[in-house]
N, C-alpha and C positions, 0 to 999 in steps of 0.2 A: 503493500500500499505506500510506504514513504516513497518509492521510487515513481509512483504514477501521479503524485501529488506535488506539484513544484512549490517553492518557497513563495513565489508571486501568488500562487493560488491559495496558499495558507493565509497570506496576508488579506486577501479579498473575503475568505472564509471568516477570518477573525473579525473583520469589520462588519460583516453581515450579523454575526452572532451577537456583537455588541449592541447593534442596533435593535436587535430582537429583545435583548434584556432590557434595554432602555423602555421598550414598548409594553413591557410586562408580561412577556410571552410565557415565560418560565415559572410564573407563579402558580400555575396549574401542573399538578404532578403528572398528568398525561403527557404534557409537553416535555417536562424534565426527562422522562423514559427515552426520548429521542437522542439524549445527549450521550448515550453510551458509544456512539460511534465517534464523537469527538474525543471521548476518553481513550478509545483505541489509537486514535492518532496522536495523543500525547506519549503513548508507549512506543508507538511505531516510528514517530518523527521526533525522537527524543532529542536530537541536536537543535533543531529549530525552536522547540518548546523551552529548551534550557536557556535560549536567548530572548524568549517572549513569555517570561513567567507571569507578567500581569494577566495574560490571556488564561492560564492555567488557574490562576487564583480566582478569577471572575467565574470560570466554568465550575469549580468546586463549590464556591459559594452558592450557586444556583440549587445545589443539592441540600442545603441545610433544612433540617426539619422535615425532609421528605423521603429519608433513606427507608423508613418503615414499609413504604409502598412500592420500593423498587423491586424488580426481579432479580433472582439470584446472580445471573450473569453481569449485570449493571453493578451490583454491589462487589463483586470480585474485582471488576475494572477500577472502580473507585478506591478498593483497599490497595491496589498495586500502585495507582498514582499518588495516593496519600503518603505511602511509604517513602517515596522519593521527596515530596514537596513539604511534607510536615505541617501543613496548616489548611483550613483552620482546625485547631485542636478538638473543637466540639464536633466537627464532621467526623474526626477520627474516632471519637467515641460512639456516635451514632452507627457508623459502619461496623464497629466491632460488636455492638449489641446486635445488629441485625444478622451478622455472621452467626453468632451463638444461637440466635432463635432458629435460624435455617439448620443448623446442625443438630440442635436438640430435637426439632421436629422430624428430621429424616435421617438420623445418624447411621440407620441400620440398613439404609437403601445404598444401591451403588451410585446413583446419581441425586443431585439435588437441583430441581429446576434446569436440567440440562447441563450441570456443572458436577464434575465427579466429587463424590464425598471427600475423597482424599485432598482435593484442592481447597475446599472450604475449610478443612481441619488445618491445612497448612497456613491460611491466611489468619486463622484465629491464633495459632501459635506464633506466628509473626508479630502479631500485636501484643500477645501476652503468653510468654513461654511457660507459664505455670498453670494455665487455663484448665489443663487435663493432667491427672496424675501420669508420671513417667511410665508406670507399670501398663497403664491403660493404652499409652501411645505406643509402647513396645509391642504390646499385643496385637494393636491394630497394624502395626508395620509388618510383623511377621505374617499375618493373615493376608495382607494387601500384596505381599511379595510373590504370593501363590495364586492371585488372582488374574482375571483376563485383563483387568484395566491397568495393572502395573505398568507395562511398556508405553502406555499412552499418557503416563503422569510421572514420568521421571523427575521433571522439575519440582512438582509438589513433594514427591517422596524425599528428595534431597533437601528441600527447604525445612521439612520437619525436623530432619537429622541435624540441620544446623542451627535451627531455632532453639530447640530444647536442649542443646548441647549433648547429644546422644553419644555414649561411649560403648554401647554394646558392639564390640568388634564383629561378632558373627552376623548381626543385621546389616552393618555397614560394608562388610566383605561382600556378603552376598548381593547387596544393592549394586556394587561396582561390578561383581562379576557377571551377574545377569545382564546388566546393562551394556556392558562392553561385548557380550556375545551377540547382543540385539544389534549394536549400531556399528560394529566392527567394519562393515563396508561403506559407511557414511562418514566421509572425511571431517566434515564439519562437526557432525555430532560427537565423533571421537575426541576432536579438539574441545568441544564444549565439556565432555566427560573429564577430560585431564584437567581442566580448569577447577572443575567442582572438587576433584581428588586434592589438587593443590591447596585449595583454600581450608579445607578440613584439618590441614595440618597445625591448627593453632591451639590456643589454650582452652577454648570453650569445648572443644571435642577430644580433649585429652592428648593433643598432638598426634593424632591418628596417622598411621602409616601402614602401607600394604606393598610391600617391595615387588611383590609378584605382579600385581596390578599396574604398579608404577613401570616397571620393565616392558610389560605388554603394550601399554599405551605408547610408551616411549619409542617402541620399535614400529609401531604402526605409523607414528608421527614421522619418524625417520624416513620411512618407505614413502610417505605422502608428500613431504615437504618441497621437493624439487618439482612437483607437478603444480604448486601453488602458483597461480598467475596474478593474483591481486596482492600488493604490498602489504596489506593489513593482515591477510590470510598468513602469508608467509612469516610475518613478525610474530604473530600469535603462536604458529608452529615452532618457530626457533625459541622463543621464549620458554614454552612448555617442555620442549626438549632438554633445555638447560635446568629447568626447574625440577624436572622427574629424574635427574641424573643420567640422561643420555649425552652422548658425545657430538661434538660440532665436528663435521667433516670439512675438509678442503672445499669440496663442492658446495656445501652449503655457505661457507664463508664467501665464496665467489659470487653465489647468487644474493647474498646479503649486501655485497659491494654494489652489485648491479641494481638493487632494489632502493639502497640508501637515499639517493636523491628523492624518491618518491614518497618516503615516510612522513606521516605527519606527527604532530605532537603527541597523540595517544599511541601511536604505533612505537614510538621511540620510548614512551613510558612503559609499555608493555615488555620491551626488550630489556629495559632495566632492571624489571622484576627477575626476569630469567637470569641475567647476570649476577645479580645479588644472591640468588639462590645457589648458582653455580659456585660462586666464590666462597660462599659459607661450606658447602660441600668439601672444597678444597682446602679447608681450614685457614683461609687467609684472615688474618686479624688475630687468630688466636696463636699464631707462631711468628718467630721472628723471620724476616724475609730470607735469611740465609737457611732456614731449617724447614721451609714450607714443603709440605708432601705433594706429590702428584705433579711435578713441574715437568710434565710431558708435553707433547705436541698440542693436546687439546687445552691444556693450562694457557699456552701462549696464544691459542687462537682465541680464547675468550677475552684475554688482554687486548688482542687487536680490535675485537668487537666492541669492547667497552670504550676504548679511546676513540673509535669511529662514530659511536653513538653520542659522545661528548661533544665531538666536533660538529656533527650534523645538528645536534640540539643548539649549539651556539650559533651555527650558521642561519638556522631558522629563525631564531630569536633576534638576530641583528639584520636580517634581510628587510629593508625598508619597504620592498613591494609586497611583502605579506602583511595583511591586516589581521593580527592575532587576537581572537576573542578571549575573554577572562578564562573561559573553560580551558582553552588551549594552553594559555599561560600558566595556569594551575598544573596542567599536565607536564609542561616543560619544568616547572618547580619540582614536581613528583619525580621527575626523570633523574633529578639529583639525589633526592631523599631516598629513593628506593634502593640505590646501590652505594650510598655514601661515596659518591664519586668526587675525586680529587680534581676541583676546577680552579681557575684563575679566578681572583677577585672580581675581575671584570665581569664575569658571568653572573655573580650575584649583584653586583651594581646594575647591569643592564635589565635583569630581570625584575628587580625591584622597581626601577624606573618605569618599565612598561607597564607593570601592574599599578603603580600610582597613576599613570596616565589614563588607564581604563577604569579606575575607581567610580567615576560618575555614572557608569553603566551596570554597576554592580546590583545583583539580584541574589535572593535568599540561597539558591542552589550554588551559585558562585562562591558565595562566603563559605559554604560548608566544603567545597573542594578545596579552596585556598587554605582553610583553617587546618585541613587535614594534612596537606602538604607541608605546612609550616610545623606542625606538631611532631611529624615524624623526621624531621630534618636532621642529618647527622653529617657533618658536625653541627650542633644546635646553634641557632641564631635568633636573636630578639626581633629584629627588624621593626624598631620602634614606630617609624612613621608609618609603616604598612599596617602595624597593629592598630594605631590610632585611627586610620582610615577605615578598617574593619569595624571598630567600635562605633565610629560616627555613623557608619551605615546602619548598624543594628538599631542605634538610638534614633534613626530617622525614619524607620519603618512604622507606618502609620497605625498598622493592626499587629504590632509586635506582640502584644497580649495573646494573639490567637495562634502563635506559633508553639508547636510542641516542643518540649525540652530536647528532644533528640536535635533540634535545629540549632541548639547552642553549644552542645557538649564538647564538640571538637575545638571551638573557639576558646570556651573556658579552660579546656585542658592545655591549649597552647599558652594562654595567659598564665596558668599556673606553673607551667614548665619554665617559662621565659620570666617569672617574676614581675609581670606587667600588669599592674592593678588596673582593672577595667572600668572602675568608678561605680559608686553606689547605685545609680539609677539602674545600670546593666545588671549588677548584681541582685538588686531587688526583682527584676524582670525574671531573671534566672531562678532565683529561690521560689518565686510563686509559680512558675512553670513546673519545677521540680515537684513541688507540693501537689499541684493538680494532677501530675502524670504519673507520680511515682508507682501507683498501683499496677500500671502496664509496663513499667521498666523493670528489667532484671535487678534483683537485690543488689549485686556487685556493683552495678552502674549507679544506683542510688547511693550507696556508701561512698563510692568514689566521689561523686558529684558533691556529697556533703563535705568531704576532705578539701575540694577546692574552695567552696565557700568559706571553710574554717581559715584556710590559708589567707585570705583576704580579711580575716576577723568580721565576717559578715554572715552570721548564721543566725537567722530569726528564731525566736523561741518556739512559734508555733511549728516550724518545721523540726526542730529538735525533739518536741514533744510527739511528733507523728513517727519520726524515724526510730526513737526509742521507746515506742509503745509495745505492748504486748503483741498487737496485731501484725505489726512489720517484723518483730523478731521472730513470730511464728512463720513469716514468709521466707525469712532466711533460713530458719530451720528446715522447711521444706526444700528450699533450694540446695542446702547442704546434703539433704537425704538424697535428692534426685542426682545429685553429682558424685555419689558414693562410687569410689572407684577411679575418679578423676582427681588424683591428689594435687595437682598443680592448681586446679581450679578452687578446691576447697582451701587450700593453703593461702591462696590470694584472698579469698573471701574472709576468712578468719583474720588475717593480717590486716587487711584494710579495716575491718570493723574495730579491731584493737586500736588502730591510729586514729580512727574518728572518735572512739570512746574517750581517748587520750586528749584529742583536741577540746571535746566539750568539758572535760574535767578541769583542764588548765586554762583555756581561754575564756570559758563561759560558765564558771563555778555557780553563778547566780541561778543557772537553770536547774541545778540540783541533780544533775545525771550521775549516777554512782560510778565508781571504777568497779568493774566486773571482769577484768582480764588478768588479774594476778596470777592465777593458775596457768592461763594460756602462756603468759611470759616467762613463767618459771620452766614451763615444759619445753618452751622454744629458746631458751636463753642463748644457746650457741649460735643460732640463727640471728639473734637481734643484737649480739655483739658485733657491730660492724668493723669490717677491715678496711684499711685505707690503701690508696695507690703504694705498690710495694717500695718502688724506688724512692719517691718523694718522701713517703712516710718514714722510710728507713734513715733518710738524711736528717728529717726533723727530729726523729727520737734520738738519733745520736747527737745531735746539737743541743737538745734539751737536756740530756744527761750532762754534757759538757758544761752548760751554763748554769746548772743547779746544783753541781757537786757529786754526780753519780746517779745509776739507774734505780736506786731506792726511793728517789724523789719523783719518779715518773712510772705511772701504771698505764699500760696499754689495754685497749679493748674493755673499758668500763662500760657500765650503764647507770643512768640516772634512777631515781626512785620510780619514775613512770616508763622504765625501760628504754629511754632514748639512747641511742649509741653514742659513746664517747671515745674518740680516738686515743687521746693521751690526757690523763689526768693528773693535775697538779694539786696538792693539798697545801694551804697555808695555816700557820697557827695565828694567835691574835696580834702577834707583832709583825706579821706579813711574811715570816720566814717559811720557807718549805719544810714540810714535815716528812718523815719516813712513812711511805704507804704501805710497807710490807712489814710493819710491827703491830701485832695484835693489841687491841684496845686504843689505838691511836685514832682520835677522830677530828679531823681538820676543821677549823673555825671557818674557812672558806675554801671553796673548790673552783678550780679553773679547767675548763674543757679546751683543750688544744685540738682543733678541727683541721684535719688535712685533707681537703678534697682536690682530687686531680683536675687538670684544666678541663677535661672533657665535662666536669660538673659546672662549668661556667657557660654563658652564652659567648660565641666565639667573636661576635661583632662589638658587643657593649662591655664584655667582660663582667657581666652580672652572676652572681651565685644563682642556680636555678632553684626553683621554689621548694621542691621537697626538702632541700638541704636548708634553705632559710627557715622552713617551717620548723625542721629539728633543731636549729639553733634557737629559735624563739622559745620552744618548749623547754629547752635547757635553761633559758634565761628566767623563765617562769618558775622553775624549781630552784632558783637561787644560785645557779652557776654562773660564773663569768666566763665568757666565751671568747676565746682567741682564734680566729680562723686564719690559717696561714694561706696567703694568697700565692698561688703558683707561679704567677707571672712576676710578682715582686720578688719571690724567692729565687727565681732563675735569672733575675736581673743583674747588671753590673754592680749595682748598689750592694747586693749580697752576694758577691762572686765567691767569696773565700770563706772559710770556716770561722775566721776570727770576727768577721763582719757579721754572721749569721748568730754566732754566739752572743756578741754584744747586743744585737737587736732583740733576741729572746730575753737577755738579762733585763734589759730597759723596759721592754713591754710588760714582762711579769711584775716588775718593780712598780711600774705605773698602775698596774690593776691591783696591786696590794695596798696602795696608798689609801 
């Protein structure tokens, strides 16, 4: 459909639709039912609609208050569009309730109003992953695997696996095995199945792996890739081959070189994902360059492809003939962040400049893409001007109160990591959106959002009461129960809840939230005792011992009362002199925490300490500790280039803190 309808025709269609809205045509539910074709267009012409989001917003608003009377296929289309555009939040709730009503009425039938039962279930679980007990979900999936409808609903089945964080390996293995047998001769479907397999390798699904399926898909991709005649298809194939552990041949490299001038921003980003995964497989970054494993021909081919992708990205970015949209610019930014590419500073300067120039055209979907790209950037940068522009955009959205909390999470995560305060107005909007939508957001996501608010000392009491209520704690218990067997996920949830509990106890004692993580912290003390950068930490420890008179005055890997990690502890008596920390019964009058965060813990452009580390320092201060943070950039500077200068610096600093 997207190929049959031109962009010019879309503009005329949009104008006609707006005039019909102005005439009140869609106040009648019968006329609203005709809009399902426009919803299909939103999904099929995604690029055009991403640049014309006002049309999508107007289209969605026509459905408010009318969802209960819409047919199942219309409701499913609405749900899919809402997942991308996140507003209006009220419509999201109406759609969810209608889906639940349809499923409850016909859950034992194969189809619900022409839509498969499994498709409706998948949309419900995308909206609220705990809507149905995990055991019931698993039972339905096992039954569905054996049904005639399975092969026609692979996408819905996969969506359920992803939404509920399924970790039952037998079900997932069967899904990929049966699916691959079915689509083996369909090159595009094999590619799509490979993408699904790659995505499931994350925390939510217990880092699922199936080497046998990976190898089978990779071999099929390798046999198909040289027949790819579209640059985008070739880029997706090559990316997946690298991600799934396949090898890049000289023939693939030659075809890559011939396709390179035709790759757009999305193709380059896709290739970057494959390069990232391949480099991870080759242990790059985990070993010194002289000791890296697998330095064979394939190793060097990947290097050549990575360099070529970087050059092509820069050429695309600086080509004045190309008018790049915000979406394309966000893809070029992701092209860097996906594979931690080493690029000249001019790349960052140019992409920041291009993004700032296009900011007046910013729409909600653009802001989410850009925020995601910024959040996962490595090395991490603050980009303060760009961050402020994003913030101004959010504050200028007229109906910002209608946006689902999903629409803000990526930006808030970026602000937290960069320690860039977004301002009280935005924090108010975010807190209210979280309070409104937290029932349908995974518990881990709610807890993490709470930590973000606490980091900026903006955690309203109504939200604290709701998160630490028996109702929400029961939701977390259920989530932990459903994730039994996924040790990484349960560890993350329990740890983040402890951090949020600590935030409330230390930063908002007036709310009366009790400390209920003492047992957890004692059980996980080894994990909570943070280690520091080995080389920098060893240097600082040695100079501290020299400055204070010996190792007995410096204790490494301590924790505070509420189990904040302390890299190096110094104790002082009433006179301000260091005390022996290894003698029983000695209780310091004051404590100094010497924190040694490596340069990776700072924003690389503004040299600001990142948010979680700032928060840790704040919590130490609130517990009575004096905090000395060793700045790695100053430590390595000419000013502190020798041992004597470092010793003098530490002595003078500790003396000043003891005064």
